[in-house]
All heavy atoms as a GROMACS GRO file, in nm:
protein
  602
    1MET      N    1  10.073  11.142  10.088
    1MET     CA    2   9.989  11.035  10.036
    1MET      C    3   9.874  11.012  10.133
    1MET      O    4   9.894  11.005  10.253
    1MET     CB    5  10.071  10.907  10.018
    1MET     CG    6   9.985  10.789   9.976
    1MET     SD    7  10.077  10.636   9.953
    1MET     CE    8  10.155  10.672   9.799
    2ASN      N    9   9.756  10.999  10.080
    2ASN     CA   10   9.638  10.972  10.160
    2ASN      C   11   9.641  10.828  10.210
    2ASN      O   12   9.656  10.734  10.133
    2ASN     CB   13   9.514  10.996  10.073
    2ASN     CG   14   9.385  10.980  10.149
    2ASN    OD1   15   9.379  10.913  10.251
    2ASN    ND2   16   9.281  11.041  10.097
    3TYR      N   17   9.627  10.808  10.342
    3TYR     CA   18   9.634  10.675  10.402
    3TYR      C   19   9.528  10.582  10.344
    3TYR      O   20   9.556  10.467  10.313
    3TYR     CB   21   9.619  10.684  10.554
    3TYR     CG   22   9.615  10.549  10.620
    3TYR    CD1   23   9.730  10.472  10.632
    3TYR    CD2   24   9.496  10.497  10.667
    3TYR    CE1   25   9.727  10.348  10.691
    3TYR    CE2   26   9.492  10.372  10.726
    3TYR     CZ   27   9.607  10.299  10.739
    3TYR     OH   28   9.603  10.175  10.797
    4VAL      N   29   9.406  10.630  10.327
    4VAL     CA   30   9.297  10.546  10.278
    4VAL      C   31   9.328  10.496  10.138
    4VAL      O   32   9.309  10.379  10.107
    4VAL     CB   33   9.162  10.623  10.281
    4VAL    CG1   34   9.053  10.541  10.217
    4VAL    CG2   35   9.126  10.660  10.424
    5THR      N   36   9.380  10.582  10.052
    5THR     CA   37   9.415  10.540   9.917
    5THR      C   38   9.523  10.434   9.921
    5THR      O   39   9.514  10.332   9.854
    5THR     CB   40   9.464  10.661   9.836
    5THR    OG1   41   9.362  10.759   9.834
    5THR    CG2   42   9.500  10.621   9.694
    6PHE      N   43   9.627  10.455  10.001
    6PHE     CA   44   9.734  10.357  10.014
    6PHE      C   45   9.680  10.225  10.064
    6PHE      O   46   9.709  10.119  10.010
    6PHE     CB   47   9.841  10.409  10.110
    6PHE     CG   48   9.952  10.311  10.134
    6PHE    CD1   49  10.055  10.299  10.042
    6PHE    CD2   50   9.953  10.232  10.246
    6PHE    CE1   51  10.159  10.209  10.064
    6PHE    CE2   52  10.054  10.141  10.268
    6PHE     CZ   53  10.157  10.130  10.177
    7TYR      N   54   9.597  10.228  10.168
    7TYR     CA   55   9.541  10.108  10.228
    7TYR      C   56   9.455  10.033  10.128
    7TYR      O   57   9.465   9.912  10.115
    7TYR     CB   58   9.461  10.148  10.352
    7TYR     CG   59   9.401  10.033  10.426
    7TYR    CD1   60   9.482   9.949  10.502
    7TYR    CD2   61   9.264  10.008  10.421
    7TYR    CE1   62   9.427   9.844  10.572
    7TYR    CE2   63   9.210   9.903  10.491
    7TYR     CZ   64   9.291   9.821  10.567
    7TYR     OH   65   9.237   9.716  10.636
    8ASP      N   66   9.369  10.102  10.056
    8ASP     CA   67   9.280  10.038   9.960
    8ASP      C   68   9.356   9.980   9.842
    8ASP      O   69   9.312   9.884   9.782
    8ASP     CB   70   9.176  10.138   9.909
    8ASP     CG   71   9.069  10.168  10.013
    8ASP    OD1   72   9.058  10.091  10.110
    8ASP    OD2   73   8.999  10.269   9.997
    9GLU      N   74   9.470  10.037   9.810
    9GLU     CA   75   9.543   9.992   9.692
    9GLU      C   76   9.630   9.871   9.719
    9GLU      O   77   9.650   9.788   9.631
    9GLU     CB   78   9.631  10.107   9.640
    9GLU     CG   79   9.697  10.075   9.509
    9GLU     CD   80   9.773  10.194   9.455
    9GLU    OE1   81   9.752  10.306   9.503
    9GLU    OE2   82   9.854  10.173   9.365
   10TYR      N   83   9.683   9.854   9.837
   10TYR     CA   84   9.784   9.753   9.861
   10TYR      C   85   9.741   9.639   9.954
   10TYR      O   86   9.826   9.572  10.010
   10TYR     CB   87   9.911   9.818   9.915
   10TYR     CG   88   9.975   9.906   9.811
   10TYR    CD1   89   9.966  10.044   9.820
   10TYR    CD2   90  10.042   9.851   9.704
   10TYR    CE1   91  10.024  10.124   9.724
   10TYR    CE2   92  10.099   9.930   9.607
   10TYR     CZ   93  10.090  10.067   9.617
   10TYR     OH   94  10.146  10.146   9.522
   11TYR      N   95   9.615   9.614   9.968
   11TYR     CA   96   9.570   9.501  10.049
   11TYR      C   97   9.579   9.372   9.968
   11TYR      O   98   9.581   9.375   9.845
   11TYR     CB   99   9.427   9.524  10.100
   11TYR     CG  100   9.323   9.529   9.990
   11TYR    CD1  101   9.253   9.415   9.955
   11TYR    CD2  102   9.296   9.648   9.923
   11TYR    CE1  103   9.157   9.419   9.855
   11TYR    CE2  104   9.201   9.652   9.824
   11TYR     CZ  105   9.131   9.537   9.790
   11TYR     OH  106   9.037   9.541   9.692
   12ASP      N  107   9.587   9.257  10.037
   12ASP     CA  108   9.591   9.130   9.965
   12ASP      C  109   9.492   9.029  10.019
   12ASP      O  110   9.493   8.912   9.981
   12ASP     CB  111   9.732   9.072   9.963
   12ASP     CG  112   9.787   9.042  10.101
   12ASP    OD1  113   9.721   9.073  10.201
   12ASP    OD2  114   9.898   8.988  10.108
   13ILE      N  115   9.402   9.073  10.108
   13ILE     CA  116   9.297   8.985  10.157
   13ILE      C  117   9.173   9.068  10.189
   13ILE      O  118   9.183   9.184  10.230
   13ILE     CB  119   9.342   8.909  10.283
   13ILE    CG1  120   9.231   8.815  10.329
   13ILE    CG2  121   9.386   9.001  10.394
   13ILE    CD1  122   9.273   8.713  10.430
   14THR      N  123   9.058   9.008  10.164
   14THR     CA  124   8.933   9.069  10.207
   14THR      C  125   8.871   8.977  10.311
   14THR      O  126   8.879   8.855  10.300
   14THR     CB  127   8.834   9.090  10.090
   14THR    OG1  128   8.813   8.966  10.024
   14THR    CG2  129   8.886   9.194   9.993
   15ILE      N  130   8.811   9.038  10.412
   15ILE     CA  131   8.749   8.962  10.520
   15ILE      C  132   8.605   9.011  10.531
   15ILE      O  133   8.580   9.127  10.561
   15ILE     CB  134   8.822   8.984  10.654
   15ILE    CG1  135   8.971   8.950  10.638
   15ILE    CG2  136   8.759   8.901  10.764
   15ILE    CD1  137   9.056   8.997  10.753
   16GLU      N  138   8.513   8.921  10.505
   16GLU     CA  139   8.370   8.952  10.512
   16GLU      C  140   8.322   8.915  10.651
   16GLU      O  141   8.329   8.800  10.692
   16GLU     CB  142   8.296   8.872  10.406
   16GLU     CG  143   8.151   8.902  10.396
   16GLU     CD  144   8.085   8.824  10.283
   16GLU    OE1  145   8.155   8.783  10.189
   16GLU    OE2  146   7.964   8.804  10.292
   17VAL      N  147   8.273   9.014  10.724
   17VAL     CA  148   8.238   8.997  10.865
   17VAL      C  149   8.091   9.028  10.887
   17VAL      O  150   8.038   9.124  10.833
   17VAL     CB  151   8.326   9.090  10.953
   17VAL    CG1  152   8.293   9.073  11.099
   17VAL    CG2  153   8.473   9.063  10.929
   18GLY      N  154   8.025   8.946  10.970
   18GLY     CA  155   7.887   8.969  11.007
   18GLY      C  156   7.790   8.889  10.923
   18GLY      O  157   7.829   8.810  10.838
   19GLU      N  158   7.663   8.910  10.953
   19GLU     CA  159   7.554   8.844  10.881
   19GLU      C  160   7.458   8.949  10.831
   19GLU      O  161   7.446   9.057  10.888
   19GLU     CB  162   7.481   8.747  10.974
   19GLU     CG  163   7.566   8.629  11.016
   19GLU     CD  164   7.489   8.527  11.096
   19GLU    OE1  165   7.364   8.531  11.096
   19GLU    OE2  166   7.553   8.443  11.160
   20ASP      N  167   7.387   8.917  10.721
   20ASP     CA  168   7.289   9.010  10.665
   20ASP      C  169   7.191   9.052  10.771
   20ASP      O  170   7.148   8.968  10.850
   20ASP     CB  171   7.215   8.945  10.549
   20ASP     CG  172   7.298   8.943  10.421
   20ASP    OD1  173   7.384   9.031  10.406
   20ASP    OD2  174   7.275   8.856  10.337
   21PRO      N  175   7.156   9.175  10.778
   21PRO     CA  176   7.191   9.286  10.691
   21PRO      C  177   7.313   9.364  10.739
   21PRO      O  178   7.346   9.468  10.687
   21PRO     CB  179   7.068   9.375  10.698
   21PRO     CG  180   7.021   9.359  10.839
   21PRO     CD  181   7.052   9.215  10.874
   22ASN      N  182   7.384   9.311  10.838
   22ASN     CA  183   7.497   9.381  10.899
   22ASN      C  184   7.628   9.315  10.857
   22ASN      O  185   7.693   9.246  10.936
   22ASN     CB  186   7.481   9.381  11.052
   22ASN     CG  187   7.582   9.471  11.120
   22ASN    OD1  188   7.634   9.563  11.060
   22ASN    ND2  189   7.610   9.442  11.246
   23VAL      N  190   7.668   9.335  10.732
   23VAL     CA  191   7.790   9.276  10.678
   23VAL      C  192   7.884   9.389  10.636
   23VAL      O  193   7.841   9.489  10.580
   23VAL     CB  194   7.760   9.187  10.555
   23VAL    CG1  195   7.888   9.138  10.490
   23VAL    CG2  196   7.672   9.070  10.595
   24LYS      N  197   8.012   9.371  10.666
   24LYS     CA  198   8.112   9.468  10.624
   24LYS      C  199   8.232   9.393  10.570
   24LYS      O  200   8.269   9.288  10.622
   24LYS     CB  201   8.155   9.557  10.742
   24LYS     CG  202   8.253   9.664  10.700
   24LYS     CD  203   8.280   9.762  10.813
   24LYS     CE  204   8.379   9.868  10.766
   24LYS     NZ  205   8.412   9.961  10.871
   25ILE      N  206   8.293   9.446  10.466
   25ILE     CA  207   8.413   9.387  10.407
   25ILE      C  208   8.533   9.470  10.449
   25ILE      O  209   8.536   9.592  10.428
   25ILE     CB  210   8.403   9.382  10.254
   25ILE    CG1  211   8.277   9.308  10.215
   25ILE    CG2  212   8.532   9.326  10.194
   25ILE    CD1  213   8.287   9.190  10.131
   26PHE      N  214   8.629   9.404  10.511
   26PHE     CA  215   8.753   9.468  10.553
   26PHE      C  216   8.863   9.430  10.454
   26PHE      O  217   8.869   9.317  10.407
   26PHE     CB  218   8.794   9.422  10.693
   26PHE     CG  219   8.702   9.470  10.801
   26PHE    CD1  220   8.589   9.396  10.835
   26PHE    CD2  221   8.728   9.587  10.869
   26PHE    CE1  222   8.503   9.439  10.936
   26PHE    CE2  223   8.643   9.631  10.970
   26PHE     CZ  224   8.531   9.557  11.002
   27ARG      N  225   8.951   9.523  10.427
   27ARG     CA  226   9.069   9.497  10.344
   27ARG      C  227   9.190   9.501  10.436
   27ARG      O  228   9.201   9.590  10.520
   27ARG     CB  229   9.081   9.604  10.236
   27ARG     CG  230   8.967   9.600  10.139
   27ARG     CD  231   8.980   9.713  10.038
   27ARG     NE  232   8.867   9.713   9.948
   27ARG     CZ  233   8.773   9.806   9.944
   27ARG    NH1  234   8.781   9.910  10.026
   27ARG    NH2  235   8.674   9.797   9.860
   28ALA      N  236   9.279   9.403  10.418
   28ALA     CA  237   9.392   9.395  10.510
   28ALA      C  238   9.514   9.334  10.441
   28ALA      O  239   9.508   9.294  10.325
   28ALA     CB  240   9.353   9.312  10.632
   29HIS      N  241   9.621   9.326  10.517
   29HIS     CA  242   9.746   9.267  10.471
   29HIS      C  243   9.763   9.132  10.540
   29HIS      O  244   9.773   9.125  10.662
   29HIS     CB  245   9.863   9.359  10.504
   29HIS     CG  246   9.849   9.493  10.442
   29HIS    ND1  247   9.888   9.519  10.313
   29HIS    CD2  248   9.798   9.609  10.490
   29HIS    CE1  249   9.862   9.645  10.285
   29HIS    NE2  250   9.807   9.702  10.391
   30MET      N  251   9.766   9.026  10.461
   30MET     CA  252   9.771   8.891  10.514
   30MET      C  253   9.892   8.868  10.604
   30MET      O  254   9.880   8.808  10.711
   30MET     CB  255   9.771   8.790  10.400
   30MET     CG  256   9.754   8.648  10.449
   30MET     SD  257   9.759   8.524  10.318
   30MET     CE  258   9.634   8.583  10.207
   31ASN      N  259  10.009   8.917  10.567
   31ASN     CA  260  10.129   8.894  10.648
   31ASN      C  261  10.115   8.954  10.787
   31ASN      O  262  10.155   8.893  10.885
   31ASN     CB  263  10.253   8.953  10.579
   31ASN     CG  264  10.294   8.872  10.460
   31ASN    OD1  265  10.259   8.755  10.448
   31ASN    ND2  266  10.369   8.933  10.371
   32ILE      N  267  10.057   9.071  10.795
   32ILE     CA  268  10.039   9.136  10.925
   32ILE      C  269   9.938   9.059  11.009
   32ILE      O  270   9.959   9.034  11.128
   32ILE     CB  271   9.996   9.283  10.908
   32ILE    CG1  272  10.111   9.361  10.844
   32ILE    CG2  273   9.956   9.345  11.042
   32ILE    CD1  274  10.074   9.500  10.799
   33LEU      N  275   9.828   9.018  10.948
   33LEU     CA  276   9.727   8.941  11.022
   33LEU      C  277   9.784   8.810  11.074
   33LEU      O  278   9.758   8.772  11.188
   33LEU     CB  279   9.606   8.912  10.933
   33LEU     CG  280   9.523   9.032  10.890
   33LEU    CD1  281   9.411   8.988  10.800
   33LEU    CD2  282   9.469   9.108  11.010
   34CYS      N  283   9.860   8.740  10.990
   34CYS     CA  284   9.918   8.612  11.032
   34CYS      C  285  10.019   8.631  11.145
   34CYS      O  286  10.027   8.548  11.235
   34CYS     CB  287   9.984   8.543  10.912
   34CYS     SG  288   9.865   8.478  10.794
   35TYR      N  289  10.094   8.736  11.139
   35TYR     CA  290  10.194   8.764  11.242
   35TYR      C  291  10.129   8.799  11.375
   35TYR      O  292  10.174   8.756  11.482
   35TYR     CB  293  10.285   8.878  11.196
   35TYR     CG  294  10.389   8.916  11.298
   35TYR    CD1  295  10.501   8.837  11.320
   35TYR    CD2  296  10.374   9.032  11.373
   35TYR    CE1  297  10.595   8.872  11.415
   35TYR    CE2  298  10.468   9.068  11.468
   35TYR     CZ  299  10.578   8.987  11.488
   35TYR     OH  300  10.671   9.022  11.582
   36ARG      N  301  10.021   8.876  11.370
   36ARG     CA  302   9.960   8.930  11.492
   36ARG      C  303   9.854   8.840  11.555
   36ARG      O  304   9.821   8.857  11.671
   36ARG     CB  305   9.896   9.066  11.462
   36ARG     CG  306   9.992   9.172  11.414
   36ARG     CD  307  10.078   9.223  11.522
   36ARG     NE  308   9.992   9.281  11.625
   36ARG     CZ  309  10.032   9.362  11.718
   36ARG    NH1  310  10.156   9.399  11.721
   36ARG    NH2  311   9.950   9.407  11.808
   37SER      N  312   9.798   8.744  11.478
   37SER     CA  313   9.685   8.668  11.530
   37SER      C  314   9.695   8.519  11.497
   37SER      O  315   9.681   8.480  11.381
   37SER     CB  316   9.555   8.724  11.470
   37SER     OG  317   9.448   8.638  11.500
   38PRO      N  318   9.716   8.434  11.598
   38PRO     CA  319   9.717   8.290  11.573
   38PRO      C  320   9.583   8.240  11.514
   38PRO      O  321   9.581   8.153  11.429
   38PRO     CB  322   9.742   8.229  11.710
   38PRO     CG  323   9.808   8.337  11.789
   38PRO     CD  324   9.750   8.467  11.735
   39TYR      N  325   9.473   8.300  11.558
   39TYR     CA  326   9.342   8.260  11.506
   39TYR      C  327   9.332   8.287  11.355
   39TYR      O  328   9.295   8.200  11.277
   39TYR     CB  329   9.231   8.335  11.579
   39TYR     CG  330   9.095   8.314  11.516
   39TYR    CD1  331   9.024   8.198  11.541
   39TYR    CD2  332   9.039   8.409  11.432
   39TYR    CE1  333   8.900   8.176  11.482
   39TYR    CE2  334   8.917   8.388  11.372
   39TYR     CZ  335   8.847   8.272  11.398
   39TYR     OH  336   8.726   8.251  11.339
   40LEU      N  337   9.368   8.409  11.314
   40LEU     CA  338   9.361   8.442  11.172
   40LEU      C  339   9.468   8.368  11.092
   40LEU      O  340   9.446   8.333  10.977
   40LEU     CB  341   9.372   8.593  11.152
   40LEU     CG  342   9.250   8.671  11.200
   40LEU    CD1  343   9.277   8.821  11.192
   40LEU    CD2  344   9.127   8.636  11.119
   41ARG      N  345   9.581   8.338  11.153
   41ARG     CA  346   9.684   8.258  11.085
   41ARG      C  347   9.628   8.121  11.048
   41ARG      O  348   9.646   8.072  10.937
   41ARG     CB  349   9.807   8.242  11.173
   41ARG     CG  350   9.921   8.169  11.104
   41ARG     CD  351  10.046   8.155  11.192
   41ARG     NE  352  10.077   8.274  11.268
   41ARG     CZ  353  10.083   8.278  11.402
   41ARG    NH1  354  10.062   8.171  11.474
   41ARG    NH2  355  10.111   8.391  11.463
   42ARG      N  356   9.555   8.058  11.141
   42ARG     CA  357   9.493   7.928  11.112
   42ARG      C  358   9.384   7.942  11.006
   42ARG      O  359   9.374   7.859  10.917
   42ARG     CB  360   9.435   7.868  11.240
   42ARG     CG  361   9.540   7.814  11.334
   42ARG     CD  362   9.479   7.735  11.449
   42ARG     NE  363   9.386   7.814  11.529
   42ARG     CZ  364   9.420   7.892  11.630
   42ARG    NH1  365   9.546   7.902  11.666
   42ARG    NH2  366   9.330   7.959  11.697
   43ALA      N  367   9.304   8.047  11.017
   43ALA     CA  368   9.196   8.068  10.920
   43ALA      C  369   9.250   8.093  10.780
   43ALA      O  370   9.188   8.053  10.681
   43ALA     CB  371   9.107   8.184  10.964
   44LEU      N  372   9.364   8.157  10.771
   44LEU     CA  373   9.422   8.191  10.641
   44LEU      C  374   9.514   8.083  10.584
   44LEU      O  375   9.549   8.088  10.467
   44LEU     CB  376   9.501   8.322  10.653
   44LEU     CG  377   9.417   8.445  10.683
   44LEU    CD1  378   9.506   8.561  10.722
   44LEU    CD2  379   9.330   8.480  10.564
   45ALA      N  380   9.552   7.986  10.664
   45ALA     CA  381   9.649   7.885  10.622
   45ALA      C  382   9.605   7.814  10.494
   45ALA      O  383   9.687   7.783  10.409
   45ALA     CB  384   9.673   7.784  10.734
   46SER      N  385   9.477   7.789  10.480
   46SER     CA  386   9.429   7.716  10.362
   46SER      C  387   9.368   7.808  10.258
   46SER      O  388   9.309   7.763  10.161
   46SER     CB  389   9.325   7.612  10.404
   46SER     OG  390   9.214   7.677  10.460
   47ASN      N  391   9.381   7.938  10.276
   47ASN     CA  392   9.315   8.034  10.188
   47ASN      C  393   9.412   8.143  10.145
   47ASN      O  394   9.388   8.260  10.166
   47ASN     CB  395   9.194   8.094  10.259
   47ASN     CG  396   9.101   8.162  10.164
   47ASN    OD1  397   9.128   8.175  10.046
   47ASN    ND2  398   8.989   8.207  10.215
   48LYS      N  399   9.523   8.102  10.085
   48LYS     CA  400   9.625   8.199  10.045
   48LYS      C  401   9.596   8.253   9.906
   48LYS      O  402   9.519   8.198   9.830
   48LYS     CB  403   9.762   8.134  10.049
   48LYS     CG  404   9.802   8.095  10.189
   48LYS     CD  405   9.938   8.037  10.193
   48LYS     CE  406   9.972   8.003  10.338
   48LYS     NZ  407  10.099   7.937  10.350
   49LYS      N  408   9.664   8.360   9.874
   49LYS     CA  409   9.650   8.423   9.743
   49LYS      C  410   9.695   8.326   9.634
   49LYS      O  411   9.801   8.266   9.644
   49LYS     CB  412   9.735   8.550   9.741
   49LYS     CG  413   9.712   8.639   9.624
   49LYS     CD  414   9.790   8.768   9.643
   49LYS     CE  415   9.770   8.861   9.527
   49LYS     NZ  416   9.845   8.985   9.545
   50ASN      N  417   9.613   8.311   9.532
   50ASN     CA  418   9.646   8.221   9.422
   50ASN      C  419   9.753   8.281   9.333
   50ASN      O  420   9.778   8.401   9.335
   50ASN     CB  421   9.521   8.194   9.338
   50ASN     CG  422   9.413   8.125   9.416
   50ASN    OD1  423   9.441   8.051   9.509
   50ASN    ND2  424   9.289   8.149   9.380
   51ASN      N  425   9.813   8.198   9.251
   51ASN     CA  426   9.915   8.245   9.158
   51ASN      C  427   9.859   8.341   9.054
   51ASN      O  428   9.932   8.418   8.995
   51ASN     CB  429   9.982   8.127   9.088
   51ASN     CG  430  10.069   8.049   9.183
   51ASN    OD1  431  10.117   8.103   9.282
   51ASN    ND2  432  10.090   7.922   9.155
   52ASP      N  433   9.728   8.336   9.030
   52ASP     CA  434   9.668   8.424   8.929
   52ASP      C  435   9.625   8.558   8.989
   52ASP      O  436   9.545   8.629   8.932
   52ASP     CB  437   9.550   8.354   8.861
   52ASP     CG  438   9.440   8.314   8.959
   52ASP    OD1  439   9.457   8.335   9.081
   52ASP    OD2  440   9.338   8.261   8.913
   53ASN      N  441   9.681   8.591   9.106
   53ASN     CA  442   9.658   8.719   9.174
   53ASN      C  443   9.515   8.740   9.222
   53ASN      O  444   9.474   8.853   9.243
   53ASN     CB  445   9.703   8.837   9.088
   53ASN     CG  446   9.854   8.842   9.077
   53ASN    OD1  447   9.923   8.808   9.172
   53ASN    ND2  448   9.903   8.885   8.964
   54VAL      N  449   9.439   8.633   9.238
   54VAL     CA  450   9.306   8.644   9.298
   54VAL      C  451   9.326   8.663   9.448
   54VAL      O  452   9.406   8.593   9.511
   54VAL     CB  453   9.223   8.517   9.271
   54VAL    CG1  454   9.092   8.522   9.346
   54VAL    CG2  455   9.198   8.502   9.122
   55LEU      N  456   9.260   8.760   9.504
   55LEU     CA  457   9.276   8.790   9.646
   55LEU      C  458   9.223   8.677   9.733
   55LEU      O  459   9.126   8.611   9.698
   55LEU     CB  460   9.200   8.917   9.683
   55LEU     CG  461   9.250   9.046   9.621
   55LEU    CD1  462   9.155   9.159   9.657
   55LEU    CD2  463   9.389   9.078   9.668
   56ALA      N  464   9.287   8.659   9.847
   56ALA     CA  465   9.234   8.567   9.947
   56ALA      C  466   9.110   8.632  10.008
   56ALA      O  467   9.102   8.754  10.020
   56ALA     CB  468   9.340   8.540  10.053
   57HIS      N  469   9.014   8.550  10.046
   57HIS     CA  470   8.890   8.600  10.102
   57HIS      C  471   8.844   8.502  10.209
   57HIS      O  472   8.841   8.381  10.184
   57HIS     CB  473   8.783   8.613   9.994
   57HIS     CG  474   8.652   8.662  10.046
   57HIS    ND1  475   8.626   8.796  10.066
   57HIS    CD2  476   8.540   8.597  10.082
   57HIS    CE1  477   8.503   8.810  10.112
   57HIS    NE2  478   8.449   8.690  10.124
   58ILE      N  479   8.812   8.553  10.326
   58ILE     CA  480   8.754   8.467  10.429
   58ILE      C  481   8.626   8.532  10.480
   58ILE      O  482   8.608   8.653  10.471
   58ILE     CB  483   8.850   8.438  10.545
   58ILE    CG1  484   8.895   8.565  10.616
   58ILE    CG2  485   8.970   8.357  10.499
   58ILE    CD1  486   8.975   8.539  10.742
   59ARG      N  487   8.538   8.448  10.534
   59ARG     CA  488   8.413   8.495  10.593
   59ARG      C  489   8.415   8.464  10.742
   59ARG      O  490   8.451   8.354  10.782
   59ARG     CB  491   8.293   8.424  10.529
   59ARG     CG  492   8.271   8.465  10.386
   59ARG     CD  493   8.139   8.413  10.331
   59ARG     NE  494   8.029   8.487  10.393
   59ARG     CZ  495   7.934   8.431  10.468
   59ARG    NH1  496   7.931   8.303  10.488
   59ARG    NH2  497   7.839   8.505  10.522
   60LEU      N  498   8.375   8.561  10.821
   60LEU     CA  499   8.362   8.546  10.965
   60LEU      C  500   8.221   8.591  11.004
   60LEU      O  501   8.202   8.702  11.054
   60LEU     CB  502   8.468   8.628  11.037
   60LEU     CG  503   8.615   8.596  11.004
   60LEU    CD1  504   8.708   8.697  11.070
   60LEU    CD2  505   8.648   8.454  11.045
   61PRO      N  506   8.120   8.507  10.982
   61PRO     CA  507   7.982   8.550  11.006
   61PRO      C  508   7.945   8.561  11.154
   61PRO      O  509   7.850   8.629  11.189
   61PRO     CB  510   7.899   8.442  10.937
   61PRO     CG  511   7.986   8.321  10.938
   61PRO     CD  512   8.127   8.372  10.926
   62ASN      N  513   8.021   8.497  11.241
   62ASN     CA  514   7.983   8.491  11.382
   62ASN      C  515   8.042   8.603  11.467
   62ASN      O  516   8.048   8.591  11.588
   62ASN     CB  517   8.024   8.356  11.441
   62ASN     CG  518   7.949   8.243  11.374
   62ASN    OD1  519   7.835   8.260  11.332
   62ASN    ND2  520   8.013   8.130  11.361
   63ILE      N  521   8.086   8.710  11.402
   63ILE     CA  522   8.139   8.825  11.475
   63ILE      C  523   8.081   8.952  11.413
   63ILE      O  524   8.063   8.959  11.291
   63ILE     CB  525   8.293   8.826  11.475
   63ILE    CG1  526   8.348   8.936  11.566
   63ILE    CG2  527   8.348   8.836  11.336
   63ILE    CD1  528   8.497   8.924  11.591
   64SER      N  529   8.050   9.048  11.494
   64SER     CA  530   7.993   9.171  11.440
   64SER      C  531   8.103   9.257  11.378
   64SER      O  532   8.217   9.255  11.424
   64SER     CB  533   7.920   9.250  11.549
   64SER     OG  534   8.013   9.312  11.635
   65PRO      N  535   8.070   9.332  11.274
   65PRO     CA  536   8.169   9.422  11.214
   65PRO      C  537   8.227   9.522  11.314
   65PRO      O  538   8.345   9.554  11.307
   65PRO     CB  539   8.090   9.494  11.104
   65PRO     CG  540   7.983   9.397  11.067
   65PRO     CD  541   7.946   9.330  11.197
   66GLU      N  542   8.147   9.568  11.408
   66GLU     CA  543   8.195   9.665  11.506
   66GLU      C  544   8.303   9.604  11.596
   66GLU      O  545   8.405   9.666  11.624
   66GLU     CB  546   8.079   9.716  11.592
   66GLU     CG  547   7.975   9.796  11.514
   66GLU     CD  548   7.876   9.709  11.437
   66GLU    OE1  549   7.865   9.588  11.465
   66GLU    OE2  550   7.811   9.761  11.345
   67ILE      N  551   8.281   9.482  11.639
   67ILE     CA  552   8.379   9.414  11.723
   67ILE      C  553   8.506   9.381  11.644
   67ILE      O  554   8.617   9.399  11.692
   67ILE     CB  555   8.320   9.284  11.785
   67ILE    CG1  556   8.203   9.318  11.876
   67ILE    CG2  557   8.427   9.204  11.858
   67ILE    CD1  558   8.237   9.402  11.997
   68PHE      N  559   8.488   9.335  11.518
   68PHE     CA  560   8.605   9.303  11.437
   68PHE      C  561   8.689   9.426  11.410
   68PHE      O  562   8.811   9.419  11.407
   68PHE     CB  563   8.563   9.235  11.307
   68PHE     CG  564   8.681   9.179  11.232
   68PHE    CD1  565   8.740   9.060  11.272
   68PHE    CD2  566   8.732   9.244  11.123
   68PHE    CE1  567   8.849   9.007  11.207
   68PHE    CE2  568   8.842   9.194  11.055
   68PHE     CZ  569   8.900   9.074  11.097
   69GLN      N  570   8.626   9.540  11.391
   69GLN     CA  571   8.700   9.666  11.371
   69GLN      C  572   8.789   9.696  11.490
   69GLN      O  573   8.903   9.737  11.474
   69GLN     CB  574   8.602   9.782  11.347
   69GLN     CG  575   8.670   9.916  11.332
   69GLN     CD  576   8.745   9.929  11.200
   69GLN    OE1  577   8.691   9.893  11.098
   69GLN    NE2  578   8.865   9.977  11.205
   70ILE      N  579   8.740   9.671  11.610
   70ILE     CA  580   8.820   9.692  11.731
   70ILE      C  581   8.937   9.594  11.736
   70ILE      O  582   9.049   9.633  11.765
   70ILE     CB  583   8.731   9.678  11.858
   70ILE    CG1  584   8.630   9.792  11.862
   70ILE    CG2  585   8.818   9.675  11.984
   70ILE    CD1  586   8.520   9.772  11.965
   71ILE      N  587   8.910   9.469  11.702
   71ILE     CA  588   9.015   9.366  11.702
   71ILE      C  589   9.121   9.398  11.599
   71ILE      O  590   9.241   9.387  11.624
   71ILE     CB  591   8.954   9.228  11.675
   71ILE    CG1  592   8.866   9.186  11.792
   71ILE    CG2  593   9.063   9.124  11.649
   71ILE    CD1  594   8.781   9.064  11.765
   72LEU      N  595   9.077   9.439  11.481
   72LEU     CA  596   9.170   9.467  11.372
   72LEU      C  597   9.255   9.587  11.403
   72LEU      O  598   9.372   9.591  11.384
   72LEU     CB  599   9.093   9.489  11.242
   72LEU     CG  600   9.173   9.496  11.115
   72LEU    CD1  601   9.248   9.367  11.088
   72LEU    CD2  602   9.080   9.525  10.998
   0.00000   0.00000   0.00000
C-alpha cells in the first residue's frame, strides 16, 4: 500500500499553516496530535470533528509551513 494514499485517505483534521502567499494545508490524525502535543491538544479541544463527519480544521497563520513540517 502506498503510504501517501493511506495518509490522504484516513486523516481527520486539516491544519492550514502560514500566511498568503505561503500557505500549506496539512492532513493529520487528531488523536496522534493530541497525544504528542499539549499545544495542539488545547487548540483542538474546541474544534473536534462534528457528528456529520465534517473534518476538524484549524489555522496557524503565525508559523511557516516549513517549520510546521519539521514539528509535525
